[in-house]
C-alpha angles and dihedrals in degrees: 000000000000111000121215121224088250092056092046091049091050090051092045090053089060090055099265101151091186090063092052089048089055089052089051092050091047096050104028096097095050092043092052091047091052093046092048093051092049099043098036098221139068100237094051090045091052090050091049092048093050092049091045094056092043090053092045091051092049093046100038089112089060094054103112101186095239086128131022118280088245093056091047091049091047089055091052091046094049090051092048091048090049089050090053091050092048091051095055130057112257112248137185093234095067103133119243095159091149092065097076133008129215118259127230101249120071092235093050091043090054091048092047090050091051091048092047092050092049091045091052090050092047093049089051089055093057119096113255091253093049091049093048092047091049092049093047092049103039103029103029096034096229122160121235094259091055092044089052091050092047094049094038097244139108117279090246091056090048090051091050092050091052091046093050091047093051092046092051093046092047090051092048093049097040095093090055092048092052089049091053093047094049093052 
């Protein structure tokens, strides 16, 4: 029998640890991916994931079902990842290796590496909320209403955070784009 998230949550609310474990197994990959994209490195993402599931377990009784369990868990994860970012000093060597991949030719590989390095640096310069909003929009495909719900803000504020992040990233990458165009 395939259990739905709703059935697993209901069982977990009664104290069934096995049901919560199934929820963890079902959502762990997506939660890690979100945390990694927000924090920019594996260790911070692992810390955020661990804290996310711990908070979800402790607060499962407060889950009201107004959204899906996945959306509720994403909100917890985004907040935990933002907490991790706030606790550490932002640095240019935060890893966002998933943003761009290297190309086959040496010239394109060098350019991709330069773009990736500048992108990593630019992402590190965003505020934690801008970075999270950008990741949720452009990597997770969420709409502004869902981003707002995930980050605990109004959709208009979420839209502004995405807009500011895109504007800052565009400005940071503009010198590279003009260099590519002029070649």
